[in-house]
C-alpha positions, 0 to 999 in steps of 0.5 A: 236459480236452482229452480230453472232446469233450463239454466242448470242445465246450461251451467252444467254443459258450460262446466264441461266445456269450459273445464276442458278448455282451461277457462279458469287460466284466463283471470287475474287478480290484481296482476296475479293469476288466480285460476278460479272461476268468477262466480267462486271468486264472487262467493268467496268475497261475499263469505269473507264480507259477511265473515269478517275473518281475521285469518284465512289459511289457504293451502295450495298457492300455485301463482299467488293470485288467491292469496292476494285476493284474500289480503285485499279482501281483508285490507277492505274489511279493515279500511271499512272499519277504520271508516265506520269508527273514525280511526286512522288506518296505518296499512303499514300494521295489518290487523288481519293475515292470509296463511298460505301453505304449498308443497312447492312455492315456485321462486318466481312466484314467491318474487312476485307475491312478495313484491305486491303491496298486498304482501305485508298481509301475507305468509307462506309456509313451503311443505306438505299441508298435512305435515306435522312439521307444517301443520304445526307452524299453522296452528301456531299462527291460528292461536293468534286469531279469534275468526277463522276461514279456511280454503283448501285447494292443493292436491285433490285426491280423496286421502289428501283432502280428507287428512286436510279436512281433519287438521284444518277444519276444526280451527274454522270458527263457528258461522265461518267457512271451510271452502273445498275446490274441485270438488267438480271433479266427482261431476266429470267424466273418468277422463277429464283429467288424465294426468292427475292421480285424482279423479270420479271417485277420488276427489275433494268431494268425496273426501267431503261426503266422507268428513261430514258423516262424522262431523255434524258440526259442519253442513254443505251451505247449498244456497252458494251452489244454488245461486251461482250454478258455476262453480268448480266447489259444488258441495265444497262450500262448508259452513260451521254451525256449532263447536 
């Protein structure tokens, strides 16, 4: 796909036009708004199936669609393993978990997430993802799991994402991923987000570039962006290749 300039140019035009029209707000996952592009959802599905994490940590909850998505993928992993091993699956005792962190979990969103069939696999923490109090709780949960995948999708300023990377990326297992969303901000115009504190030169992609300067254990998996073309996370799929 990356060899087709025509397709790449068309994808760039679509991204610019669709972002201004809030295209990602069109979609739900199992009944909850997910606020993601279908291509990124599909890419995450492939990563989860390949990595087979037992814990997914997500910063940024919003309406909970991403938590429900991750929980459903973990449920499918357990169902598949049970079939392959000839075991009985007990849905009331999940082995895998999704841990979500958000500075403000709205009451109506919390209620909807807690009422969802996937909720037994979900734990939520309310507070800043980079506070000592919250991160100590995250580390305590993470200590009980061996294969961890991280998704960063909260405050999109450079400083916040860089702080998240310094805290959360070390939790990622070797051969797993830290996915940083909304790196696309760097590729848009300065006036694309007039009501937000982030923009060109101050966003998740600049934080990723800064982090990678001193962390060679991570590398950008460019093959993912090359394949899906339409993505809010260009340069944001970070694979851990060494301890």
